[in-house]
N, C-alpha and C positions, 0 to 999 in steps of 0.2 A: 167232150169222149169219152164213150163207153168203153168200158173193158172186157175184153170177150171171158166170159166165163164158156166152161164146162162141169159137168159131175159124173162123175166114176162113182160107179158101184159096185163092191165084187160084188153082194148079200140082196138083192130087192127082198120085201118079203112081205109077206100075206099069213091068212088064216088066223091064229088066234092068239091072247098074250100067254095062250099056254104051253099051244101046239106052233107055229111060229114058222112058215114052209118058204123057200126062195123059188118067188114066182120065175126064174127065170129055172131052174132044175128039177124042179118038184120035189126035192129033199128035205129032210129038219131040217132046219137052221140046227148048228151044234152051238144051244146053249150054252150049253158047263162051257163049255174054250172060253165060250165069251167074258161068261161072270166069273170066271178065272181071271181073264186079263182082266175086268175089269177092277178087281182087289189087287193085283199088283203079279200075276205067276209067269213069269217071265215069259217062261218053251209058248205056253197060250196066246199071250203077246205077241211074240214074232210068228210064228204058224196065222195071224189074225195078216198082219203085216206082213209075211211073203204072199199071201191072196190076191189083197188090194196093188203089193207092189206092181203084181203079175197085172192087173187086172191095170192102171195106169197106161201100164207098157202098151198092151194090146189094143188097151182102144185111143191113150193119148198119144203117140207112135211117138209123132217131135219131138217130147219128152230127151230121145234117143239122144237129138243133133240136135237140140236148141242152143245156140254161144249163148244165149243169154244167159241172166244169175237165176240157178231154181233157189228155192228157198222155200221150207215147212214154218210157217208161222203158230204155236202153239200160246194159246191163254191162257197165263197163268198167273197169281199172284209169288204162293212162292212154293211151296210141297207142290211137287206137277201132276198133271189130271193122268188117267189113263193112256188117252189120244197125247201127250210127247214120248210115250218110247215106242207109243208106233210108229209116231211118226218120223224118232231117231234111227228105225231098224228100215226102213221104208226110206227114206233117208241114202243107208248106208247100201240097201238093192239097189236104185237108183244112178248115182258113179257108180259103181261097177261093172251096168250094163249100160253108161256111155260109155267108161277104158272099151270094154268091151266091142263097143260098133264102131271103136275108133273116134269121138267126139273128143277136143282136147277144149276142155273146158271147165270152170269152179266145177270145183264138185257140192253138188246138193247141201243143201244144210238147213237144220231146224233152225230161225228165232224165237227169240225170245219177247212175245210183246206181254209185255209186266200189265196183271190189275192191281186197280188202286183195294179187292179189297176177297177176299171171298165167296163163291156167293151164300146167300145168307137163310139159305131152304133149301128144303132135299129137293131137288131140280128134277127127280123123273116121278117123284110123286103128287108134282104140282100143277093144277091147269094151267094153261099157256097167257095167261090175265098173268099170272104173279108168281109167271119166268119172265114175262118180258114187264115188270112192275121190277123183277132182280134185275132185270138186268139193265139200268135206263136205271137204278142204284147206282153200278159202278164203275168207273173209270177205267182204256184202254191206253197202251201207251206202246208204243214200237219199240222199239233201245236195238235193230238197226235199219239200214236203206233200205227199201223196196220201189223205190222207184224203176219206172220200168223192167223190173226184174217177173217171174213169169213162178207164184203165189200159187202152192198145192197144200190148202186148207185140206184135213187132215183132220178127220170126228168120227171116235165107236159108231155113234147112230142120228142118222135126222127120225125126229117125229116132227115137230114145230118147222122147226125149221130157224128159228130165230135166232141162237148163237151164232149160226154162219150169216147168215142177217149180218149182225157187226158187222164180223169179223173181214166177212165180204166190201161192206160199208169205209170197214179204217183200213182198209188198204187200197179203192177206192179212191182216197182222199187224200192217200199222200203217192201215187203216180204207177201206184203197179202196172207193168204191160198186158199182166194176162192172170188168170188164175180161175185154179181145176179145182172144183169142192172133189172130198174122195171122201165115201165111210164105208166100214167094215159092213154096215148095210143101213139101212131103209127100209119104211114101213110104208102100205102105202095107205092109201085113203081110213077104206075100210076098220086097219090095225091100228090109224096111227088115232081114231076116235076112240079107239080103248084109254082111259087112264090109267090105267094099267101094265101097259104093255114093260115102258122099261122101267119099274122096279121088275117084272115078274125077266126080266133077261138077266137081273145087273144080278138078280140071287136064285138063278135056279141053280147052281152050284152050289150061292156063298149062301150060307145062307144063318152062318154064326164065323165071328174073327176068327175062333177058332178049328177053322176048314183052314182057314192059309196057311198051320200052320205046318202039313206037309215042306212049299215050296219056303217058304223058311232057313227052315231044318238043313233042306236042298241046298241051299246059300245063291234061291234062283226067288228070288223076291226083291221086286221096286216098292217101296214107297210110293204112294199116290193119297194124295189128297182126301177123296172119296173114300181112301183104308184108313185116311188118323182119324178121318171125321167119324163116323161109325168106331170106328177103336173107341177112340175117347166118349162116349157118349152111351157105350159096353158094360154093363155091369160088376163082369168078366176081365177087364181088362184086365184088372193087378196080375192075376191066371197066367194071362196071355202073353201077358211080358216077361215074363218071369224066364218064360220057353225060349222067351227070344231072347238073341249073341246079346254081352254089352254093345256093339256098333253100333247095330240096326234098335234098339233102343236110345243110343244117343240121335239120332241119324233123327229119331222121330220128336224127343226133344226139342232138337234144334229145330228143326221145321215146324212145332206149335210155339215153340218161342217166336220166332221169326214172327211168323204169320201174325203177330200180336196180342194187347193184351183184350183188347175183345173176345179176338176166338177165345183164348183161353179161359176169358171168364164167363162162356157162356158151356164148358166144358165142363164146370170147377171137381166136383169129384175125379172125374178120369186122370185130370191135370195131375191132380192130388198124388194120386197112383205113376203116374209116368216119371212126376220128378222125382216122389222116395227111393223109387226107382231107378234112375238116373242115382240116382242118393247117394244109395249104398250099393251101388256098382260102381261106387267110382271110388266111397269110400273101402272096401272092400281089396282093390286097385291098392291104394296105398297105406292097405294098412298089411296085402304082402311085397309090396318093394323096402319097405321098412324095418320088415321081416327076415 
């Protein structure tokens, strides 16, 4: 039996990597907000998630009255991708909308699809074949039941659709009832053919890890795997960490350590800087307590 599949897109993009345009409205795509979202700015994440939630409700109105469980599966190992935070917000918005409509059913919820390793390449800058090879090397495991559920697969952008297909296959193999893929943005054929498009979107506003310090200082930053890898690879990581609150430094360390020894080995200088900053904060805290 073929699982029904629907695609919802908030911003279908055309144009060029340097100037993407919403094909539906003709307006310039808000690359600044998108770039900040990809690197962990929470207000930007909520802004894009709210727009995608509205598109879901408009294009799949049955979600408001659906009696089957509504789940939002997101794949990651430890540190989540940006789409985990998009999915959290969308689940909240859908739950509220379903209650307002009078639907008595369990709340929409995010479920963790556990990867057995992190992506080994810079996905945004890689060819389709390199993406296929990388995805084929990673195992994916569901951590909750999906049979007969309505699954909303949330992602930030669709360029090749390869990651989507891995998730769709996994859900279908486990008896999901319906699949809705939901994207903040998709690229038309011409735009998707430009290998620089995804990297251009990601870095439109965030050219340096230091560009995220305003979000950190406002307490509006959430750690993502993309930012963790970028931070550990940056030669200025020590200066960035020195400007972060202790609890964020500890979150970075916990995520890095839990991702595994192979991950840490890929960023020797960044890992040393992270552990040094973390140990320094711990020593200072102990010293103040003793005093």
